[in-house]
MIPA-51437 format. One record per residue (C-alpha): x, y, z; residue number from 1. Coordinates in nm, 4 decimals. Example, Ala and Ser with C-alpha at 12.3 -4.5 7.8 and 13.67 -1.06 7.14 Angstrom:
<tortors>
TORTOR       c1       c2       c3   n
TORTOR   1.2300  -0.4500   0.7800   1
TORTOR   1.3670  -0.1060   0.7140   2
</tortors>
This chain:
<tortors>
TORTOR       c1       c2       c3   n
TORTOR  -0.0004  -0.0012  -0.0011   1
TORTOR   0.1190   0.3529  -0.0880   2
TORTOR   0.2334   0.5154   0.2402   3
TORTOR   0.1244   0.8542   0.1118   4
TORTOR  -0.2369   0.7349   0.0793   5
TORTOR  -0.4750   0.8366   0.3504   6
TORTOR  -0.5928   0.4758   0.3504   7
TORTOR  -0.2540   0.3891   0.5038   8
TORTOR  -0.3191   0.6393   0.7823   9
TORTOR  -0.6685   0.4814   0.8547  10
TORTOR  -0.5872   0.1099   0.8508  11
TORTOR  -0.2128   0.0524   0.8197  12
TORTOR  -0.0529  -0.1833   0.5702  13
TORTOR  -0.1838  -0.5331   0.6669  14
TORTOR  -0.4874  -0.7231   0.7846  15
TORTOR  -0.4538  -0.8545   1.1408  16
TORTOR  -0.4769  -1.2180   1.2448  17
TORTOR  -0.5945  -1.3454   1.5792  18
TORTOR  -0.2726  -1.2856   1.7706  19
TORTOR  -0.1994  -0.9327   1.6649  20
TORTOR  -0.5717  -0.8541   1.6610  21
TORTOR  -0.5854  -0.9411   2.0285  22
TORTOR  -0.2784  -0.7320   2.0998  23
TORTOR  -0.4269  -0.4328   1.9149  24
TORTOR  -0.7569  -0.4577   2.1017  25
TORTOR  -0.5902  -0.4917   2.4409  26
TORTOR  -0.3671  -0.1897   2.3701  27
TORTOR  -0.6909   0.0048   2.2978  28
TORTOR  -0.9087  -0.1269   2.5868  29
TORTOR  -0.6532  -0.1357   2.8789  30
TORTOR  -0.6761   0.2361   2.9548  31
TORTOR  -0.6183   0.4873   3.2316  32
TORTOR  -0.9506   0.3992   3.3763  33
TORTOR  -0.8126   0.0584   3.4635  34
TORTOR  -0.5532   0.2243   3.6798  35
TORTOR  -0.7468   0.5163   3.8265  36
TORTOR  -1.0987   0.3684   3.8647  37
TORTOR  -0.9818   0.0369   4.0123  38
TORTOR  -0.8902   0.1909   4.3530  39
TORTOR  -1.2164   0.3699   4.3826  40
TORTOR  -1.4170   0.0664   4.2702  41
TORTOR  -1.2390  -0.1542   4.5282  42
TORTOR  -1.2997   0.0965   4.8115  43
TORTOR  -1.6611   0.1607   4.7225  44
TORTOR  -1.7802  -0.1838   4.6219  45
TORTOR  -1.5203  -0.4250   4.7591  46
TORTOR  -1.3912  -0.7321   4.5829  47
TORTOR  -1.7296  -0.7817   4.4144  48
TORTOR  -1.6859  -0.4393   4.2520  49
TORTOR  -1.3328  -0.5321   4.1387  50
TORTOR  -1.4817  -0.8457   3.9828  51
TORTOR  -1.7584  -0.6391   3.8196  52
TORTOR  -1.5101  -0.3942   3.6727  53
TORTOR  -1.3178  -0.6806   3.5105  54
TORTOR  -1.6416  -0.8275   3.3717  55
TORTOR  -1.7399  -0.4906   3.2238  56
TORTOR  -1.4698  -0.4929   2.9528  57
TORTOR  -1.4604  -0.8705   2.9148  58
TORTOR  -1.8283  -0.9182   2.8425  59
TORTOR  -1.8426  -0.6019   2.6332  60
TORTOR  -1.5670  -0.7324   2.3985  61
TORTOR  -1.7079  -1.0847   2.3808  62
TORTOR  -2.0611  -0.9625   2.2949  63
TORTOR  -1.9279  -0.7068   2.0506  64
TORTOR  -1.7432  -0.9933   1.8789  65
TORTOR  -2.0787  -1.1231   1.7537  66
TORTOR  -2.1671  -0.7746   1.6308  67
TORTOR  -1.8283  -0.7464   1.4652  68
TORTOR  -1.8902  -1.0646   1.2608  69
TORTOR  -2.2209  -0.9199   1.1356  70
TORTOR  -2.0470  -0.5944   1.0473  71
TORTOR  -1.7751  -0.7750   0.8414  72
TORTOR  -2.0390  -0.9762   0.6578  73
TORTOR  -2.2745  -0.6850   0.5826  74
TORTOR  -2.0200  -0.4074   0.5267  75
TORTOR  -1.7090  -0.5692   0.3793  76
TORTOR  -1.5836  -0.2441   0.2112  77
TORTOR  -1.6269   0.0003   0.5007  78
TORTOR  -1.3447   0.1379   0.7144  79
TORTOR  -1.5077   0.3390   1.0010  80
TORTOR  -1.8260   0.3581   1.2026  81
TORTOR  -1.9078   0.6709   1.0065  82
TORTOR  -1.9051   0.4747   0.6798  83
TORTOR  -2.1693   0.2361   0.8177  84
TORTOR  -2.3850   0.5163   0.9526  85
TORTOR  -2.3938   0.6874   0.6149  86
TORTOR  -2.5291   0.3769   0.4550  87
TORTOR  -2.8018   0.3106   0.7116  88
TORTOR  -2.9291   0.6492   0.8274  89
TORTOR  -3.0995   0.9524   0.6810  90
TORTOR  -2.8878   1.2693   0.6725  91
TORTOR  -3.0550   1.4051   0.9886  92
TORTOR  -3.0086   1.0738   1.1708  93
TORTOR  -2.6442   1.0543   1.0550  94
TORTOR  -2.5551   1.3898   1.2000  95
TORTOR  -2.7294   1.3076   1.5312  96
TORTOR  -2.5077   1.0053   1.5813  97
TORTOR  -2.1935   1.1850   1.4577  98
TORTOR  -2.2515   1.4550   1.7148  99
TORTOR  -2.2744   1.1798   1.9808 100
TORTOR  -1.9562   1.0204   1.8548 101
TORTOR  -1.7581   1.3456   1.8625 102
TORTOR  -1.8768   1.4302   2.2141 103
TORTOR  -1.7888   1.0777   2.3510 104
TORTOR  -1.4534   1.0877   2.1637 105
TORTOR  -1.3465   1.4168   2.3249 106
TORTOR  -1.4785   1.2993   2.6606 107
TORTOR  -1.2750   0.9776   2.6343 108
TORTOR  -0.9617   1.1705   2.5396 109
TORTOR  -1.0175   1.3999   2.8352 110
TORTOR  -1.0491   1.1149   3.0797 111
TORTOR  -0.7218   0.9523   2.9633 112
TORTOR  -0.5352   1.2859   2.9652 113
TORTOR  -0.6691   1.3680   3.3092 114
TORTOR  -0.5453   1.0245   3.4259 115
TORTOR  -0.1999   1.1040   3.2903 116
TORTOR  -0.2052   1.4377   3.4767 117
TORTOR  -0.2915   1.2676   3.8044 118
TORTOR  -0.0150   1.0136   3.7640 119
TORTOR   0.2378   1.2836   3.6733 120
TORTOR   0.1385   1.4765   3.9869 121
TORTOR   0.1704   1.1670   4.2058 122
TORTOR   0.4912   1.0186   4.0633 123
TORTOR   0.7137   1.3048   3.9421 124
TORTOR   0.8458   1.6209   4.1131 125
TORTOR   0.7800   1.8338   3.8039 126
TORTOR   0.4968   2.0771   3.7067 127
TORTOR   0.1972   1.8893   3.5603 128
TORTOR   0.1966   2.1287   3.2616 129
TORTOR   0.5518   2.0282   3.1650 130
TORTOR   0.4832   1.6561   3.2082 131
TORTOR   0.1661   1.6739   3.0063 132
TORTOR   0.3390   1.8735   2.7380 133
TORTOR   0.5948   1.5913   2.6860 134
TORTOR   0.3297   1.3222   2.7197 135
TORTOR   0.0801   1.4645   2.4792 136
TORTOR   0.3568   1.5507   2.2332 137
TORTOR   0.4382   1.1753   2.2246 138
TORTOR   0.0719   1.0855   2.1748 139
TORTOR   0.0456   1.3362   1.8900 140
TORTOR   0.3557   1.1823   1.7235 141
TORTOR   0.2081   0.8282   1.7461 142
TORTOR  -0.1718   0.8729   1.6956 143
TORTOR  -0.1989   1.2121   1.5232 144
TORTOR   0.0907   1.1896   1.2867 145
TORTOR   0.1822   0.8205   1.2539 146
TORTOR  -0.1656   0.6696   1.2081 147
TORTOR  -0.2616   0.3073   1.2462 148
TORTOR   0.0753   0.1721   1.1333 149
TORTOR   0.2676   0.3474   1.4076 150
TORTOR   0.0026   0.2460   1.6688 151
TORTOR   0.0399  -0.1183   1.5640 152
TORTOR   0.4183  -0.0910   1.5878 153
TORTOR   0.3962   0.0141   1.9549 154
TORTOR   0.1021  -0.2121   2.0433 155
TORTOR   0.3236  -0.5111   2.1121 156
TORTOR   0.5500  -0.3125   2.3416 157
TORTOR   0.2488  -0.1728   2.5293 158
TORTOR   0.0964  -0.5159   2.5874 159
TORTOR   0.4325  -0.6653   2.6908 160
TORTOR   0.4694  -0.3871   2.9563 161
TORTOR   0.1120  -0.4429   3.0761 162
TORTOR   0.1424  -0.8114   3.1390 163
TORTOR   0.4975  -0.7877   3.2600 164
TORTOR   0.3690  -0.5532   3.5265 165
TORTOR   0.0455  -0.7360   3.6306 166
TORTOR   0.2368  -1.0670   3.6528 167
TORTOR   0.5748  -0.9753   3.7943 168
TORTOR   0.4824  -0.7149   4.0583 169
TORTOR   0.1992  -0.9141   4.2324 170
TORTOR   0.4210  -1.2215   4.2450 171
TORTOR   0.7043  -1.0098   4.3890 172
TORTOR   0.4792  -0.8752   4.6632 173
TORTOR   0.3141  -1.2096   4.7510 174
TORTOR   0.6548  -1.3747   4.7791 175
TORTOR   0.7597  -1.1008   5.0167 176
TORTOR   0.4435  -1.0720   5.2221 177
TORTOR   0.2663  -1.4015   5.1850 178
TORTOR  -0.0986  -1.4522   5.1001 179
TORTOR  -0.2277  -1.5193   5.4539 180
TORTOR  -0.0919  -1.1999   5.6201 181
TORTOR  -0.2456  -0.9949   5.3363 182
TORTOR  -0.5842  -1.1553   5.3921 183
TORTOR  -0.5663  -1.1062   5.7680 184
TORTOR  -0.4566  -0.7432   5.7306 185
TORTOR  -0.7423  -0.6627   5.4984 186
TORTOR  -0.9852  -0.8468   5.7289 187
TORTOR  -0.8610  -0.6381   6.0245 188
TORTOR  -0.8311  -0.2929   5.8698 189
TORTOR  -1.0685  -0.3004   5.5733 190
TORTOR  -1.3237  -0.5785   5.6331 191
TORTOR  -1.5828  -0.4089   5.4041 192
TORTOR  -1.3674  -0.5116   5.1075 193
TORTOR  -1.4400  -0.8793   5.1792 194
TORTOR  -1.8166  -0.8287   5.2161 195
TORTOR  -1.9758  -1.0207   4.9253 196
TORTOR  -2.3438  -0.9690   5.0065 197
TORTOR  -2.3428  -0.6013   4.9125 198
TORTOR  -2.6439  -0.5441   4.6857 199
TORTOR  -2.4943  -0.2168   4.5627 200
TORTOR  -2.1973  -0.4017   4.4221 201
TORTOR  -2.4259  -0.6457   4.2321 202
TORTOR  -2.6151  -0.3445   4.0966 203
TORTOR  -2.2809  -0.1870   3.9988 204
TORTOR  -2.1724  -0.5000   3.8100 205
TORTOR  -2.4765  -0.5177   3.5829 206
TORTOR  -2.4675  -0.1412   3.5265 207
TORTOR  -2.0911  -0.1552   3.4408 208
TORTOR  -2.1505  -0.4350   3.1918 209
TORTOR  -2.4287  -0.2277   3.0264 210
TORTOR  -2.1978   0.0764   3.0039 211
TORTOR  -1.9060  -0.1348   2.8713 212
TORTOR  -2.1153  -0.2882   2.5980 213
TORTOR  -2.2602   0.0576   2.4989 214
TORTOR  -1.9069   0.1972   2.4869 215
TORTOR  -1.7934  -0.0857   2.2581 216
TORTOR  -2.0958  -0.0198   2.0340 217
TORTOR  -1.9756   0.3277   1.9474 218
TORTOR  -1.6036   0.3148   2.0126 219
TORTOR  -1.4391   0.4578   1.7034 220
TORTOR  -1.1049   0.2828   1.7498 221
TORTOR  -1.2692  -0.0586   1.8096 222
TORTOR  -1.4750  -0.0267   1.4908 223
TORTOR  -1.1634   0.0523   1.2895 224
TORTOR  -1.0047  -0.2672   1.4218 225
TORTOR  -1.3139  -0.4667   1.3168 226
TORTOR  -1.2381  -0.3747   0.9564 227
TORTOR  -0.8711  -0.4531   0.9633 228
TORTOR  -0.8892  -0.7916   1.1432 229
TORTOR  -0.9240  -1.0880   0.9032 230
TORTOR  -1.2891  -1.1508   0.8433 231
TORTOR  -1.2972  -1.5182   0.9438 232
TORTOR  -1.1091  -1.4485   1.2643 233
TORTOR  -1.2860  -1.1424   1.3916 234
TORTOR  -1.5222  -1.3124   1.6435 235
TORTOR  -1.2442  -1.5351   1.7969 236
TORTOR  -1.0219  -1.2272   1.8267 237
TORTOR  -1.2730  -1.0302   2.0245 238
TORTOR  -1.3514  -1.3276   2.2486 239
TORTOR  -0.9942  -1.3927   2.3379 240
TORTOR  -0.9296  -1.0167   2.3892 241
TORTOR  -1.2207  -1.0054   2.6339 242
TORTOR  -1.1029  -1.3049   2.8337 243
TORTOR  -0.7462  -1.1781   2.8560 244
TORTOR  -0.8626  -0.8182   2.9377 245
TORTOR  -1.0495  -0.9452   3.2464 246
TORTOR  -0.7237  -1.0547   3.4091 247
TORTOR  -0.5729  -0.6984   3.4195 248
TORTOR  -0.8224  -0.5292   3.6536 249
TORTOR  -0.8162  -0.8328   3.8783 250
TORTOR  -0.4357  -0.8231   3.8941 251
TORTOR  -0.4392  -0.4523   3.9662 252
TORTOR  -0.7030  -0.5134   4.2458 253
TORTOR  -0.4672  -0.7611   4.4071 254
TORTOR  -0.1859  -0.5047   4.3907 255
TORTOR  -0.3994  -0.2529   4.5737 256
TORTOR  -0.4903  -0.5031   4.8405 257
TORTOR  -0.1241  -0.5630   4.9070 258
TORTOR  -0.0747  -0.1945   4.9667 259
TORTOR  -0.3818  -0.1554   5.1858 260
TORTOR  -0.3357  -0.4521   5.4172 261
TORTOR  -0.2296  -0.3600   5.7725 262
TORTOR  -0.2683   0.0162   5.7234 263
TORTOR  -0.5100   0.3007   5.6473 264
TORTOR  -0.4734   0.5452   5.3608 265
TORTOR  -0.5144   0.9247   5.3193 266
TORTOR  -0.7151   0.9212   4.9984 267
TORTOR  -0.7775   0.6858   4.7048 268
TORTOR  -0.4953   0.8185   4.4865 269
TORTOR  -0.2455   0.8014   4.7673 270
TORTOR  -0.2642   0.4237   4.7174 271
TORTOR  -0.0817   0.4623   4.3867 272
TORTOR   0.1888   0.6693   4.5476 273
TORTOR   0.2233   0.4140   4.8316 274
TORTOR   0.2479   0.1397   4.5689 275
TORTOR   0.5467   0.3129   4.4082 276
TORTOR   0.6898   0.3820   4.7527 277
TORTOR   0.6532   0.0187   4.8583 278
TORTOR   0.8259  -0.1208   4.5500 279
TORTOR   1.1861  -0.1224   4.6656 280
TORTOR   1.3339  -0.2502   4.3465 281
TORTOR   1.4341   0.0196   4.1065 282
TORTOR   1.3696  -0.2069   3.8095 283
TORTOR   1.0108  -0.2792   3.9221 284
TORTOR   0.9468   0.0960   3.9865 285
TORTOR   1.0580   0.1688   3.6310 286
TORTOR   0.8376  -0.1201   3.5061 287
TORTOR   0.5295   0.0121   3.6949 288
TORTOR   0.5754   0.3709   3.5812 289
TORTOR   0.6307   0.2574   3.2232 290
TORTOR   0.3191   0.0428   3.2503 291
TORTOR   0.1037   0.3354   3.3644 292
TORTOR   0.2100   0.5759   3.0922 293
TORTOR   0.2173   0.3076   2.8265 294
TORTOR  -0.1436   0.2194   2.9023 295
TORTOR  -0.2647   0.5797   2.8867 296
TORTOR  -0.0509   0.6839   2.5822 297
TORTOR  -0.1797   0.3833   2.3894 298
TORTOR  -0.5437   0.4711   2.4693 299
TORTOR  -0.5027   0.8394   2.3857 300
TORTOR  -0.3095   0.7624   2.0631 301
TORTOR  -0.5823   0.5172   1.9471 302
TORTOR  -0.8706   0.7547   2.0364 303
TORTOR  -0.6942   1.0467   1.8806 304
TORTOR  -0.6331   0.8660   1.5572 305
TORTOR  -0.9921   0.7345   1.5389 306
TORTOR  -1.1445   1.0743   1.6125 307
TORTOR  -0.9213   1.2438   1.3557 308
TORTOR  -1.0150   0.9855   1.0959 309
TORTOR  -1.3864   1.0313   1.1717 310
TORTOR  -1.3591   1.4094   1.1394 311
TORTOR  -1.1598   1.4068   0.8174 312
TORTOR  -1.3308   1.1180   0.6350 313
TORTOR  -1.6826   1.1316   0.7651 314
TORTOR  -1.7365   1.5030   0.8292 315
TORTOR  -1.5036   1.7392   0.6352 316
TORTOR  -1.4847   1.5310   0.3225 317
TORTOR  -1.8667   1.5269   0.2921 318
TORTOR  -1.8599   1.9075   0.2457 319
TORTOR  -1.5476   1.9317   0.0357 320
TORTOR  -1.3635   1.6527  -0.1461 321
TORTOR  -1.0075   1.6278  -0.0330 322
TORTOR  -0.6824   1.4938  -0.1885 323
TORTOR  -0.4723   1.2552   0.0126 324
TORTOR  -0.2236   1.5437   0.0809 325
TORTOR  -0.5019   1.7623   0.2136 326
TORTOR  -0.6305   1.4827   0.4317 327
TORTOR  -0.2874   1.4299   0.5887 328
TORTOR  -0.2500   1.8047   0.6505 329
TORTOR  -0.5907   1.8422   0.8139 330
TORTOR  -0.5221   1.5312   1.0287 331
TORTOR  -0.2054   1.6960   1.1639 332
TORTOR  -0.3867   2.0247   1.2350 333
TORTOR  -0.6885   1.8712   1.4001 334
TORTOR  -0.5016   1.6203   1.6183 335
TORTOR  -0.2531   1.8866   1.7219 336
TORTOR  -0.5380   2.1218   1.8138 337
TORTOR  -0.6975   1.8537   2.0286 338
TORTOR  -0.3753   1.7870   2.2098 339
TORTOR  -0.3273   2.1570   2.2865 340
TORTOR  -0.6825   2.1729   2.4160 341
TORTOR  -0.6213   1.8728   2.6404 342
TORTOR  -0.3045   2.0249   2.7711 343
TORTOR  -0.4762   2.3431   2.8733 344
TORTOR  -0.7885   2.1781   3.0249 345
TORTOR  -0.6028   1.9074   3.2231 346
TORTOR  -0.3681   2.1681   3.3660 347
TORTOR  -0.6712   2.3424   3.5194 348
TORTOR  -0.9236   2.0733   3.6109 349
TORTOR  -0.8829   1.7570   3.8240 350
TORTOR  -1.2251   1.5739   3.8323 351
TORTOR  -1.2988   1.2287   3.9632 352
TORTOR  -1.2331   0.9352   3.7134 353
TORTOR  -1.5186   0.7092   3.8187 354
TORTOR  -1.7642   1.0010   3.8073 355
TORTOR  -1.6417   1.0878   3.4593 356
TORTOR  -1.6853   0.7154   3.3577 357
TORTOR  -2.0470   0.7188   3.4680 358
TORTOR  -2.1144   1.0754   3.3399 359
TORTOR  -2.1369   0.9311   2.9873 360
TORTOR  -2.2944   0.6103   3.1167 361
TORTOR  -2.6399   0.7376   3.0159 362
TORTOR  -2.5188   0.7973   2.6621 363
TORTOR  -2.3585   0.4523   2.6322 364
TORTOR  -2.6718   0.2832   2.7711 365
TORTOR  -2.9114   0.4787   2.5543 366
TORTOR  -2.7182   0.4118   2.2301 367
TORTOR  -2.7167   0.0291   2.2570 368
TORTOR  -3.0638  -0.0470   2.1103 369
TORTOR  -3.0491   0.2179   1.8356 370
TORTOR  -2.7088   0.0927   1.7256 371
TORTOR  -2.8374  -0.2662   1.7158 372
TORTOR  -3.1185  -0.1520   1.4928 373
TORTOR  -2.8703   0.0304   1.2670 374
TORTOR  -2.6378  -0.2708   1.2406 375
TORTOR  -2.8998  -0.5492   1.2078 376
TORTOR  -3.1625  -0.3837   0.9882 377
TORTOR  -3.1606  -0.4134   0.6102 378
TORTOR  -3.3016  -0.0769   0.5189 379
TORTOR  -3.2479   0.2929   0.5855 380
TORTOR  -3.3827   0.3841   0.9284 381
TORTOR  -3.5980   0.6885   1.0140 382
TORTOR  -3.4485   0.9704   1.2213 383
TORTOR  -3.6445   0.8616   1.5298 384
TORTOR  -3.4107   0.5626   1.5860 385
TORTOR  -3.0873   0.7615   1.6402 386
TORTOR  -3.2926   1.0412   1.8045 387
TORTOR  -3.4188   0.7907   2.0580 388
TORTOR  -3.0646   0.7716   2.2020 389
TORTOR  -3.0714   1.1395   2.2776 390
TORTOR  -3.4242   1.1170   2.4285 391
TORTOR  -3.3105   0.8291   2.6476 392
TORTOR  -3.0037   1.0095   2.7578 393
TORTOR  -3.1926   1.3273   2.8513 394
TORTOR  -3.4628   1.1247   3.0248 395
TORTOR  -3.2107   0.9492   3.2421 396
TORTOR  -3.0102   1.2641   3.3206 397
TORTOR  -3.3313   1.4466   3.4088 398
TORTOR  -3.3906   1.2045   3.6921 399
TORTOR  -3.0368   1.2270   3.8288 400
TORTOR  -3.1198   1.4781   4.1132 401
TORTOR  -3.3785   1.2400   4.2515 402
TORTOR  -3.2283   0.8937   4.1817 403
TORTOR  -2.9040   0.7059   4.2082 404
TORTOR  -2.6725   0.7491   3.9024 405
TORTOR  -2.6792   0.3746   3.8356 406
TORTOR  -3.0601   0.3717   3.8190 407
TORTOR  -3.0722   0.6620   3.5761 408
TORTOR  -2.8443   0.4755   3.3426 409
TORTOR  -3.0993   0.1946   3.3209 410
TORTOR  -3.3756   0.4514   3.2683 411
TORTOR  -3.1823   0.5834   2.9691 412
TORTOR  -3.1526   0.2314   2.8304 413
TORTOR  -3.5161   0.1484   2.8800 414
TORTOR  -3.6487   0.4747   2.7202 415
TORTOR  -3.4455   0.4471   2.4101 416
TORTOR  -3.5184   0.0775   2.3790 417
TORTOR  -3.8928   0.1306   2.4229 418
TORTOR  -3.8919   0.3984   2.1509 419
TORTOR  -3.7091   0.1753   1.9040 420
TORTOR  -3.9377  -0.1168   1.9850 421
TORTOR  -4.2420   0.1036   1.9295 422
TORTOR  -4.1120   0.2166   1.5906 423
TORTOR  -4.0500  -0.1403   1.4843 424
TORTOR  -4.3984  -0.2516   1.5871 425
TORTOR  -4.5508   0.0534   1.4107 426
TORTOR  -4.3625  -0.0253   1.0905 427
TORTOR  -4.4727  -0.3888   1.0969 428
TORTOR  -4.8345  -0.2915   1.1455 429
TORTOR  -4.8111  -0.0343   0.8676 430
TORTOR  -4.6680  -0.2954   0.6230 431
TORTOR  -4.9400  -0.5437   0.7132 432
TORTOR  -5.2133  -0.2752   0.6850 433
TORTOR  -5.0954  -0.1738   0.3359 434
TORTOR  -5.0786  -0.5386   0.2345 435
TORTOR  -5.4331  -0.5967   0.3501 436
TORTOR  -5.5567  -0.2854   0.1668 437
TORTOR  -5.3911  -0.3961  -0.1549 438
TORTOR  -5.5329  -0.7485  -0.1184 439
TORTOR  -5.8837  -0.6053  -0.0522 440
</tortors>
């Protein structure tokens, strides 16, 4: 493939098999949320919550594997989620979903960049602005300028660092401390973590799975990987990626328990600092720090690349045909602008990661049924189908002041699903009625 072609920027030079497809998906889905939300999930919901967090990504990837197979069969020539939306929606419906995609893309980038800012503040004695400038510059070089080919070149290194960390460091600690002392220390100082009959944690698990599946349904980077994985291997690739992904949050949860046993803690993020402080081996400290920034840089690079591709190919080019040279130029400008914006915002704001994750939970829940209709139907869908996702989101958020955030996420899912179901029933009755009139 010509390296000057924008097609090379979008999908790289080769189709991926199972092995490298799994690596690519893991590099995309093991993100800063895995590091920053795991402590809060463990503290708030105990071990059951840690298990639920691991199930969120695992089940999402496994379920989406079935959708991915349908996508490859029905849309063999497409490259992005925007390409599929153009074929299945009216212009009004298309722009509604594109607006949702842009919002969730920028939100996802902000979460990851914010995670990097927190880690820089915890681990390095330098101003966050300087650290973020270097970090986002690297992400721009990989995802904004390099495209899919450069992302793939670094994916193997990222996954090696991830599993080297989650295997080596827990083993190191358990050999030093032993399993039984850790259990007894947690039982004495933090017994709530071992409480399994917490109904809130069960509620959290099912809600997290719903959010995870909704996120997969509109994740721009995941859709791009669907179209570059070999067609006959796409379902197996997603299944294996889901199973392997589940081990990472569980391993990180075990790391946090090692830090917490036998002591209290100042705040949730102090656990990460104490983890670095407790690792006495310089080599393991370097490994852990490399793991943290490798995970976040991989997630930002993938999202930045996918968002840039969506904007150039599925928005700008619809208004003005572009040459490959112009597409590359706009990609550099757009991705660079996004990185500068992230640098400024993250230097000012420090919100809560789990709250940010569930802030878009209503959107992810409300989009599931409409996206299933878009993917599985064989005709152009009316604008009410994509619009139902916005109605469901607003309906759930409207109830937030009076209800638990987890409940409002289910409300969003039910509202959008009910609207789509009503439209389907109405269309079926309309078809039968017309048929009866013609027969009569």
